[in-house]
mmCIF file as gemmi writes it, N, C-alpha and C atoms, coordinates in Angstrom:
data_model
loop_
_atom_site.group_PDB
_atom_site.id
_atom_site.type_symbol
_atom_site.label_atom_id
_atom_site.label_alt_id
_atom_site.label_comp_id
_atom_site.label_asym_id
_atom_site.label_entity_id
_atom_site.label_seq_id
_atom_site.pdbx_PDB_ins_code
_atom_site.Cartn_x
_atom_site.Cartn_y
_atom_site.Cartn_z
_atom_site.occupancy
_atom_site.B_iso_or_equiv
_atom_site.pdbx_formal_charge
_atom_site.auth_seq_id
_atom_site.auth_asym_id
_atom_site.pdbx_PDB_model_num
ATOM 1 N N . MET Axp A 1 ? 0.695 -0.678 0.557 1 0 ? 1 A 1
ATOM 2 C CA . MET Axp A 1 ? -0.079 -0.371 0.02 1 0 ? 1 A 1
ATOM 3 C C . MET Axp A 1 ? 1.412 1.233 0.374 1 0 ? 1 A 1
ATOM 4 N N . SER Axp A 2 ? 0.486 2.065 -0.784 1 0 ? 2 A 1
ATOM 5 C CA . SER Axp A 2 ? 1.634 3.192 -1.437 1 0 ? 2 A 1
ATOM 6 C C . SER Axp A 2 ? 1.354 4.228 -0.189 1 0 ? 2 A 1
ATOM 7 N N . ASP Axp A 3 ? 1.539 5.006 0.218 1 0 ? 3 A 1
ATOM 8 C CA . ASP Axp A 3 ? 1.561 5.701 1.306 1 0 ? 3 A 1
ATOM 9 C C . ASP Axp A 3 ? 0.373 6.489 1.241 1 0 ? 3 A 1
ATOM 10 N N . GLU Axp A 4 ? -0.087 7.57 0.434 1 0 ? 4 A 1
ATOM 11 C CA . GLU Axp A 4 ? -0.44 7.912 -0.144 1 0 ? 4 A 1
ATOM 12 C C . GLU Axp A 4 ? -2.279 6.859 0.226 1 0 ? 4 A 1
ATOM 13 N N . GLU Axp A 5 ? -2.368 6.465 -0.75 1 0 ? 5 A 1
ATOM 14 C CA . GLU Axp A 5 ? -3.493 5.122 -0.893 1 0 ? 5 A 1
ATOM 15 C C . GLU Axp A 5 ? -3.829 4.288 1.386 1 0 ? 5 A 1
ATOM 16 N N . LYS Axp A 6 ? -2.419 5.326 1.828 1 0 ? 6 A 1
ATOM 17 C CA . LYS Axp A 6 ? -2.642 4.265 3.107 1 0 ? 6 A 1
ATOM 18 C C . LYS Axp A 6 ? -3.723 5.892 4.534 1 0 ? 6 A 1
ATOM 19 N N . PHE Axp A 7 ? -2.754 6.984 4.037 1 0 ? 7 A 1
ATOM 20 C CA . PHE Axp A 7 ? -3.622 8.596 3.928 1 0 ? 7 A 1
ATOM 21 C C . PHE Axp A 7 ? -4.843 8.351 3.637 1 0 ? 7 A 1
ATOM 22 N N . GLU Axp A 8 ? -5.206 7.903 2.449 1 0 ? 8 A 1
ATOM 23 C CA . GLU Axp A 8 ? -6.666 7.765 2.602 1 0 ? 8 A 1
ATOM 24 C C . GLU Axp A 8 ? -7.744 7.071 3.013 1 0 ? 8 A 1
ATOM 25 N N . PHE Axp A 9 ? -7.272 6.18 3.254 1 0 ? 9 A 1
ATOM 26 C CA . PHE Axp A 9 ? -7.624 5.062 4.635 1 0 ? 9 A 1
ATOM 27 C C . PHE Axp A 9 ? -7.608 5.023 5.48 1 0 ? 9 A 1
ATOM 28 N N . ASP Axp A 10 ? -7.249 6.348 6.63 1 0 ? 10 A 1
ATOM 29 C CA . ASP Axp A 10 ? -6.934 6.719 7.712 1 0 ? 10 A 1
ATOM 30 C C . ASP Axp A 10 ? -7.631 7.065 7.302 1 0 ? 10 A 1
ATOM 31 N N . ILE Axp A 11 ? -7.841 8.676 6.66 1 0 ? 11 A 1
ATOM 32 C CA . ILE Axp A 11 ? -8.739 10.134 6.67 1 0 ? 11 A 1
ATOM 33 C C . ILE Axp A 11 ? -10.323 9.383 6.343 1 0 ? 11 A 1
ATOM 34 N N . ALA Axp A 12 ? -10.883 8.04 5.841 1 0 ? 12 A 1
ATOM 35 C CA . ALA Axp A 12 ? -12.297 7.208 5.217 1 0 ? 12 A 1
ATOM 36 C C . ALA Axp A 12 ? -12.07 6.627 7.125 1 0 ? 12 A 1
ATOM 37 N N . ASN Axp A 13 ? -11.286 6.213 7.752 1 0 ? 13 A 1
ATOM 38 C CA . ASN Axp A 13 ? -11.291 5.496 9.214 1 0 ? 13 A 1
ATOM 39 C C . ASN Axp A 13 ? -11.379 6.865 10.327 1 0 ? 13 A 1
ATOM 40 N N . LEU Axp A 14 ? -10.194 7.328 9.959 1 0 ? 14 A 1
ATOM 41 C CA . LEU Axp A 14 ? -11.397 9.24 10.956 1 0 ? 14 A 1
ATOM 42 C C . LEU Axp A 14 ? -13.051 9.807 10.492 1 0 ? 14 A 1
ATOM 43 N N . LYS Axp A 15 ? -13.431 10.829 9.619 1 0 ? 15 A 1
ATOM 44 C CA . LYS Axp A 15 ? -13.933 10.409 9.285 1 0 ? 15 A 1
ATOM 45 C C . LYS Axp A 15 ? -15.119 9.231 9.737 1 0 ? 15 A 1
ATOM 46 N N . LYS Axp A 16 ? -15.244 8.514 9.948 1 0 ? 16 A 1
ATOM 47 C CA . LYS Axp A 16 ? -16.033 7.519 10.636 1 0 ? 16 A 1
ATOM 48 C C . LYS Axp A 16 ? -16.064 7.36 12.293 1 0 ? 16 A 1
ATOM 49 N N . ASP Axp A 17 ? -15.028 7.161 12.616 1 0 ? 17 A 1
ATOM 50 C CA . ASP Axp A 17 ? -15.124 8.118 14.616 1 0 ? 17 A 1
ATOM 51 C C . ASP Axp A 17 ? -15.355 9.331 14.553 1 0 ? 17 A 1
ATOM 52 N N . LEU Axp A 18 ? -14.724 9.987 14.088 1 0 ? 18 A 1
ATOM 53 C CA . LEU Axp A 18 ? -15.69 11.585 14.049 1 0 ? 18 A 1
ATOM 54 C C . LEU Axp A 18 ? -16.86 11.639 13.607 1 0 ? 18 A 1
ATOM 55 N N . ALA Axp A 19 ? -17.155 10.558 13.626 1 0 ? 19 A 1
ATOM 56 C CA . ALA Axp A 19 ? -19.145 11.327 12.668 1 0 ? 19 A 1
ATOM 57 C C . ALA Axp A 19 ? -19.645 10.669 13.982 1 0 ? 19 A 1
ATOM 58 N N . ILE Axp A 20 ? -19.371 9.212 14.917 1 0 ? 20 A 1
ATOM 59 C CA . ILE Axp A 20 ? -19.883 8.863 15.583 1 0 ? 20 A 1
ATOM 60 C C . ILE Axp A 20 ? -19.944 10.344 16.558 1 0 ? 20 A 1
ATOM 61 N N . GLU Axp A 21 ? -18.937 10.99 16.756 1 0 ? 21 A 1
ATOM 62 C CA . GLU Axp A 21 ? -18.992 12.166 17.647 1 0 ? 21 A 1
ATOM 63 C C . GLU Axp A 21 ? -19.564 12.764 17.78 1 0 ? 21 A 1
ATOM 64 N N . ASP Axp A 22 ? -20.186 13.272 16.663 1 0 ? 22 A 1
ATOM 65 C CA . ASP Axp A 22 ? -20.835 14.23 15.63 1 0 ? 22 A 1
ATOM 66 C C . ASP Axp A 22 ? -20.23 15.263 14.854 1 0 ? 22 A 1
ATOM 67 N N . MET Axp A 23 ? -18.635 14.555 14.7 1 0 ? 23 A 1
ATOM 68 C CA . MET Axp A 23 ? -18.159 15.751 14.51 1 0 ? 23 A 1
ATOM 69 C C . MET Axp A 23 ? -18.45 15.381 12.276 1 0 ? 23 A 1
ATOM 70 N N . ILE Axp A 24 ? -18.138 17.003 11.72 1 0 ? 24 A 1
ATOM 71 C CA . ILE Axp A 24 ? -17.619 16.755 10.611 1 0 ? 24 A 1
ATOM 72 C C . ILE Axp A 24 ? -15.958 17.015 10.209 1 0 ? 24 A 1
ATOM 73 N N . VAL Axp A 25 ? -15.441 15.682 9.639 1 0 ? 25 A 1
ATOM 74 C CA . VAL Axp A 25 ? -14.008 16.091 8.502 1 0 ? 25 A 1
ATOM 75 C C . VAL Axp A 25 ? -15.076 17.422 7.199 1 0 ? 25 A 1
ATOM 76 N N . THR Axp A 26 ? -14.689 18.155 6.985 1 0 ? 26 A 1
ATOM 77 C CA . THR Axp A 26 ? -14.158 19.025 5.485 1 0 ? 26 A 1
ATOM 78 C C . THR Axp A 26 ? -13.932 18.669 4.476 1 0 ? 26 A 1
ATOM 79 N N . ASP Axp A 27 ? -13.667 18.998 3.202 1 0 ? 27 A 1
ATOM 80 C CA . ASP Axp A 27 ? -12.381 18.329 2.332 1 0 ? 27 A 1
ATOM 81 C C . ASP Axp A 27 ? -11.274 19.892 2.385 1 0 ? 27 A 1
ATOM 82 N N . GLU Axp A 28 ? -11.509 20.967 2.849 1 0 ? 28 A 1
ATOM 83 C CA . GLU Axp A 28 ? -10.519 21.964 3.208 1 0 ? 28 A 1
ATOM 84 C C . GLU Axp A 28 ? -9.947 20.826 4.414 1 0 ? 28 A 1
ATOM 85 N N . ASP Axp A 29 ? -10.861 20.192 5.597 1 0 ? 29 A 1
ATOM 86 C CA . ASP Axp A 29 ? -9.589 19.668 6.558 1 0 ? 29 A 1
ATOM 87 C C . ASP Axp A 29 ? -8.634 18.693 5.938 1 0 ? 29 A 1
ATOM 88 N N . VAL Axp A 30 ? -9.298 17.514 5.13 1 0 ? 30 A 1
ATOM 89 C CA . VAL Axp A 30 ? -8.324 16.918 4.422 1 0 ? 30 A 1
ATOM 90 C C . VAL Axp A 30 ? -7.441 17.282 3.784 1 0 ? 30 A 1
ATOM 91 N N . SER Axp A 31 ? -7.914 18.353 3.271 1 0 ? 31 A 1
ATOM 92 C CA . SER Axp A 31 ? -6.618 19.415 1.776 1 0 ? 31 A 1
ATOM 93 C C . SER Axp A 31 ? -5.796 19.35 3.313 1 0 ? 31 A 1
ATOM 94 N N . LEU Axp A 32 ? -5.824 20.21 3.918 1 0 ? 32 A 1
ATOM 95 C CA . LEU Axp A 32 ? -4.333 20.739 5.461 1 0 ? 32 A 1
ATOM 96 C C . LEU Axp A 32 ? -3.92 19.895 5.19 1 0 ? 32 A 1
ATOM 97 N N . LEU Axp A 33 ? -4.723 17.89 6.348 1 0 ? 33 A 1
ATOM 98 C CA . LEU Axp A 33 ? -3.989 17.312 6.571 1 0 ? 33 A 1
ATOM 99 C C . LEU Axp A 33 ? -3.49 15.926 5.318 1 0 ? 33 A 1
ATOM 100 N N . LYS Axp A 34 ? -3.34 16.444 4.568 1 0 ? 34 A 1
ATOM 101 C CA . LYS Axp A 34 ? -2.317 15.926 3.226 1 0 ? 34 A 1
ATOM 102 C C . LYS Axp A 34 ? -0.668 17.053 2.797 1 0 ? 34 A 1
ATOM 103 N N . LYS Axp A 35 ? -1.891 18.617 3.164 1 0 ? 35 A 1
ATOM 104 C CA . LYS Axp A 35 ? -0.502 19.498 2.88 1 0 ? 35 A 1
ATOM 105 C C . LYS Axp A 35 ? 0.123 19.133 3.842 1 0 ? 35 A 1
ATOM 106 N N . TYR Axp A 36 ? 0.05 18.543 5.21 1 0 ? 36 A 1
ATOM 107 C CA . TYR Axp A 36 ? 1.3 18.921 5.547 1 0 ? 36 A 1
ATOM 108 C C . TYR Axp A 36 ? 2.027 16.894 5.918 1 0 ? 36 A 1
ATOM 109 N N . PHE Axp A 37 ? 1.408 16.075 5.401 1 0 ? 37 A 1
ATOM 110 C CA . PHE Axp A 37 ? 0.831 14.71 5.5 1 0 ? 37 A 1
ATOM 111 C C . PHE Axp A 37 ? 2.586 14.259 4.23 1 0 ? 37 A 1
ATOM 112 N N . ASN Axp A 38 ? 1.856 15.679 3.219 1 0 ? 38 A 1
ATOM 113 C CA . ASN Axp A 38 ? 3.27 15.786 2.326 1 0 ? 38 A 1
ATOM 114 C C . ASN Axp A 38 ? 4.637 16.368 2.55 1 0 ? 38 A 1
ATOM 115 N N . LYS Axp A 39 ? 4.642 16.945 3.69 1 0 ? 39 A 1
ATOM 116 C CA . LYS Axp A 39 ? 5.536 18.672 3.952 1 0 ? 39 A 1
ATOM 117 C C . LYS Axp A 39 ? 5.756 19.813 3.271 1 0 ? 39 A 1
ATOM 118 N N . GLN Axp A 40 ? 4.208 19.519 2.94 1 0 ? 40 A 1
ATOM 119 C CA . GLN Axp A 40 ? 4.053 21.643 1.824 1 0 ? 40 A 1
ATOM 120 C C . GLN Axp A 40 ? 3.427 22.312 3.554 1 0 ? 40 A 1
ATOM 121 N N . ILE Axp A 41 ? 3.562 21.358 4.248 1 0 ? 41 A 1
ATOM 122 C CA . ILE Axp A 41 ? 3.433 22.146 5.696 1 0 ? 41 A 1
ATOM 123 C C . ILE Axp A 41 ? 3.985 21.706 7.074 1 0 ? 41 A 1
ATOM 124 N N . THR Axp A 42 ? 4.639 22.18 7.693 1 0 ? 42 A 1
ATOM 125 C CA . THR Axp A 42 ? 5.568 22.607 9.525 1 0 ? 42 A 1
ATOM 126 C C . THR Axp A 42 ? 4.092 21.672 10.24 1 0 ? 42 A 1
ATOM 127 N N . LEU Axp A 43 ? 3.831 21.887 11.272 1 0 ? 43 A 1
ATOM 128 C CA . LEU Axp A 43 ? 2.962 20.874 12.34 1 0 ? 43 A 1
ATOM 129 C C . LEU Axp A 43 ? 3.269 22.561 12.352 1 0 ? 43 A 1
ATOM 130 N N . SER Axp A 44 ? 3.892 23.933 13.447 1 0 ? 44 A 1
ATOM 131 C CA . SER Axp A 44 ? 3.31 25.036 13.582 1 0 ? 44 A 1
ATOM 132 C C . SER Axp A 44 ? 2.638 25.888 12.926 1 0 ? 44 A 1
ATOM 133 N N . GLU Axp A 45 ? 2.522 25.607 11.027 1 0 ? 45 A 1
ATOM 134 C CA . GLU Axp A 45 ? 2.136 26.128 10.736 1 0 ? 45 A 1
ATOM 135 C C . GLU Axp A 45 ? 0.248 25.586 10.335 1 0 ? 45 A 1
ATOM 136 N N . LEU Axp A 46 ? 0.772 24.534 10.551 1 0 ? 46 A 1
ATOM 137 C CA . LEU Axp A 46 ? -0.207 23.706 10.542 1 0 ? 46 A 1
ATOM 138 C C . LEU Axp A 46 ? -1.364 23.626 11.716 1 0 ? 46 A 1
ATOM 139 N N . ILE Axp A 47 ? -0.793 24.621 12.743 1 0 ? 47 A 1
ATOM 140 C CA . ILE Axp A 47 ? -1.524 24.167 14.499 1 0 ? 47 A 1
ATOM 141 C C . ILE Axp A 47 ? -1.85 25.996 14.054 1 0 ? 47 A 1
ATOM 142 N N . ASN Axp A 48 ? -1.859 26.905 13.543 1 0 ? 48 A 1
ATOM 143 C CA . ASN Axp A 48 ? -1.82 28.524 13.194 1 0 ? 48 A 1
ATOM 144 C C . ASN Axp A 48 ? -2.493 27.894 12.529 1 0 ? 48 A 1
ATOM 145 N N . ILE Axp A 49 ? -2.721 27.688 11.039 1 0 ? 49 A 1
ATOM 146 C CA . ILE Axp A 49 ? -4.151 27.805 10.321 1 0 ? 49 A 1
ATOM 147 C C . ILE Axp A 49 ? -5.269 27.254 11.741 1 0 ? 49 A 1
ATOM 148 N N . ILE Axp A 50 ? -5.239 25.933 11.933 1 0 ? 50 A 1
ATOM 149 C CA . ILE Axp A 50 ? -6.303 25.167 12.362 1 0 ? 50 A 1
ATOM 150 C C . ILE Axp A 50 ? -7.109 26.779 13.388 1 0 ? 50 A 1
ATOM 151 N N . LYS Axp A 51 ? -5.74 27.491 14.398 1 0 ? 51 A 1
ATOM 152 C CA . LYS Axp A 51 ? -6.183 28.56 15.795 1 0 ? 51 A 1
ATOM 153 C C . LYS Axp A 51 ? -6.823 29.2 14.844 1 0 ? 51 A 1
ATOM 154 N N . ASN Axp A 52 ? -6.081 30.119 13.174 1 0 ? 52 A 1
ATOM 155 C CA . ASN Axp A 52 ? -6.759 31.4 12.921 1 0 ? 52 A 1
ATOM 156 C C . ASN Axp A 52 ? -8.7 31.076 12.648 1 0 ? 52 A 1
ATOM 157 N N . SER Axp A 53 ? -8.512 29.839 11.672 1 0 ? 53 A 1
ATOM 158 C CA . SER Axp A 53 ? -9.688 29.582 11.259 1 0 ? 53 A 1
ATOM 159 C C . SER Axp A 53 ? -10.912 29.801 12.747 1 0 ? 53 A 1
ATOM 160 N N . VAL Axp A 54 ? -10.861 28.742 13.709 1 0 ? 54 A 1
ATOM 161 C CA . VAL Axp A 54 ? -11.131 28.671 14.832 1 0 ? 54 A 1
ATOM 162 C C . VAL Axp A 54 ? -11.588 29.865 15.307 1 0 ? 54 A 1
ATOM 163 N N . ASN Axp A 55 ? -10.372 31.076 15.762 1 0 ? 55 A 1
ATOM 164 C CA . ASN Axp A 55 ? -10.547 32.2 15.784 1 0 ? 55 A 1
ATOM 165 C C . ASN Axp A 55 ? -11.77 32.832 14.683 1 0 ? 55 A 1
ATOM 166 N N . GLU Axp A 56 ? -11.584 32.438 14.007 1 0 ? 56 A 1
ATOM 167 C CA . GLU Axp A 56 ? -12.45 33.506 12.735 1 0 ? 56 A 1
ATOM 168 C C . GLU Axp A 56 ? -14.298 33.206 13.126 1 0 ? 56 A 1
ATOM 169 N N . ASN Axp A 57 ? -13.708 32.385 13.186 1 0 ? 57 A 1
ATOM 170 C CA . ASN Axp A 57 ? -15.526 31.02 13.475 1 0 ? 57 A 1
ATOM 171 C C . ASN Axp A 57 ? -16.685 31.439 14.777 1 0 ? 57 A 1
ATOM 172 N N . PHE Axp A 58 ? -15.477 32.444 15.872 1 0 ? 58 A 1
ATOM 173 C CA . PHE Axp A 58 ? -15.757 32.727 16.513 1 0 ? 58 A 1
ATOM 174 C C . PHE Axp A 58 ? -16.124 33.789 17.41 1 0 ? 58 A 1
């Protein structure tokens, strides 16, 4: 199984697990995780993007 296939499999499982808790994973969320997985952004950048998104929604 390639890394990309494993990533897609893990995302599918994550979506199912979070749906049980009434949490929805959006395509934007998946896109951010892919960027991190592919080393296009760092963990610090990922955290800052999430923090900024949370601040915009409240």
